[in-house]
C-alpha positions as a Markdown table, in Angstrom:
| # | Residue | x | y | z |
|---|---|---|---|---|
| 1 | Met | 0.0 | 0.0 | 0.0 |
| 2 | Thr | 1.1 | 3.5 | -0.6 |
| 3 | Glu | 1.6 | 6.4 | 1.8 |
| 4 | Lys | -1.0 | 6.2 | 4.6 |
| 5 | Val | -3.9 | 8.6 | 4.2 |
| 6 | Lys | -5.9 | 9.8 | 7.2 |
| 7 | Trp | -9.5 | 9.3 | 6.1 |
| 8 | Arg | -11.1 | 11.0 | 9.1 |
| 9 | Pro | -10.0 | 13.7 | 11.5 |
| 10 | Tyr | -7.8 | 12.3 | 14.3 |
| 11 | Thr | -8.8 | 13.0 | 17.8 |
| 12 | Lys | -7.1 | 11.6 | 20.9 |
| 13 | Val | -9.7 | 9.7 | 22.8 |
| 14 | Leu | -9.6 | 6.5 | 24.8 |
| 15 | Ser | -12.4 | 4.9 | 22.8 |
| 16 | Thr | -13.1 | 4.9 | 19.1 |
| 17 | Arg | -16.2 | 6.5 | 17.7 |
| 18 | Pro | -18.5 | 4.6 | 15.3 |
| 19 | Ile | -18.1 | 5.0 | 11.6 |
| 20 | Tyr | -21.3 | 6.6 | 10.2 |
| 21 | Glu | -22.7 | 5.5 | 6.9 |
| 22 | Arg | -22.1 | 8.9 | 5.4 |
| 23 | Glu | -18.3 | 8.5 | 6.1 |
| 24 | Ile | -18.0 | 5.2 | 4.3 |
| 25 | Pro | -18.1 | 6.5 | 0.7 |
| 26 | Lys | -15.1 | 8.7 | 1.5 |
| 27 | Leu | -13.2 | 5.8 | 3.0 |
| 28 | Ile | -13.9 | 3.7 | -0.1 |
| 29 | Glu | -12.9 | 6.5 | -2.4 |
| 30 | Leu | -9.5 | 6.8 | -0.5 |
| 31 | Met | -9.1 | 3.0 | -0.5 |
| 32 | Glu | -9.6 | 3.0 | -4.3 |
| 33 | Ala | -7.0 | 5.8 | -4.7 |
| 34 | Asp | -4.6 | 3.6 | -2.6 |
| 35 | Gly | -5.1 | 0.8 | -5.1 |
| 36 | Leu | -7.5 | -1.4 | -3.1 |
| 37 | Ser | -10.3 | -3.2 | -4.8 |
| 38 | Cys | -13.1 | -5.4 | -3.4 |
| 39 | Phe | -15.0 | -8.2 | -5.1 |
| 40 | Ile | -18.1 | -10.0 | -3.8 |
| 41 | Thr | -17.6 | -13.7 | -4.5 |
| 42 | Asp | -19.5 | -16.9 | -3.8 |
| 43 | Thr | -17.4 | -17.3 | -0.7 |
| 44 | Gly | -17.5 | -13.7 | 0.6 |
| 45 | Val | -15.6 | -10.5 | 0.0 |
| 46 | Glu | -12.1 | -10.6 | -1.7 |
| 47 | Trp | -9.8 | -7.7 | -1.2 |
| 48 | Arg | -6.9 | -7.0 | -3.6 |
| 49 | Ser | -4.1 | -4.5 | -3.8 |
| 50 | Gly | -3.2 | -4.6 | -7.5 |
| 51 | Arg | -3.1 | -8.3 | -8.2 |
| 52 | Tyr | -2.3 | -9.4 | -4.7 |
| 53 | Leu | -4.9 | -10.7 | -2.2 |
| 54 | Val | -5.0 | -8.7 | 1.0 |
| 55 | Thr | -6.5 | -9.9 | 4.3 |
| 56 | Pro | -9.2 | -7.9 | 6.1 |
| 57 | Lys | -6.8 | -7.7 | 9.1 |
| 58 | Val | -4.2 | -5.9 | 7.1 |
| 59 | Ile | -6.7 | -3.5 | 5.8 |
| 60 | Arg | -8.2 | -2.8 | 9.3 |
| 61 | Asp | -4.7 | -2.3 | 10.7 |
| 62 | Glu | -3.6 | 0.0 | 7.8 |
| 63 | Trp | -6.8 | 2.1 | 7.9 |
| 64 | Glu | -7.1 | 2.0 | 11.8 |
| 65 | Ile | -10.5 | 0.4 | 11.7 |
| 66 | Thr | -11.7 | -1.6 | 14.7 |
| 67 | Lys | -13.6 | -4.9 | 14.3 |
| 68 | Ser | -16.9 | -3.3 | 15.1 |
| 69 | Gln | -16.3 | -0.5 | 12.7 |
| 70 | Trp | -15.2 | -3.1 | 10.1 |
| 71 | Lys | -18.5 | -4.8 | 10.5 |
| 72 | Arg | -20.3 | -1.6 | 9.6 |
| 73 | Val | -18.1 | -1.1 | 6.5 |
| 74 | Met | -18.7 | -4.7 | 5.4 |
| 75 | Asp | -22.5 | -4.3 | 5.8 |
| 76 | Tyr | -22.3 | -1.3 | 3.6 |
| 77 | Ile | -20.2 | -3.1 | 1.0 |
| 78 | Tyr | -22.7 | -6.0 | 0.9 |
| 79 | Arg | -25.7 | -3.6 | 0.6 |
| 80 | Lys | -24.3 | -1.1 | -1.9 |
| 81 | Asn | -21.5 | -3.0 | -3.7 |
| 82 | Pro | -19.6 | 0.2 | -4.4 |
| 83 | Trp | -17.1 | -1.5 | -6.7 |
| 84 | Glu | -20.0 | -2.9 | -8.6 |
| 85 | Val | -18.2 | -6.1 | -9.6 |
| 86 | Glu | -19.3 | -9.6 | -8.7 |
| 87 | Val | -17.1 | -12.6 | -9.4 |
């Protein structure tokens, strides 16, 4: 992945705030600009950086997304299919 991009304002707090649905399109836009793509397959969601498979854990770590925030992002992806590609 390329240089890390802050996708939301950083505030120093002890707990993370939820990701709101209105923020997810911006996150996806920045993920695409970073070279990530997402495909909904028969077995679930497949993430790629270029032609390489990337695990959700790596994406969560890189974008500083907690497991509960990730669930909201994934729900959005399944509902909206922002990459509009099914394999």
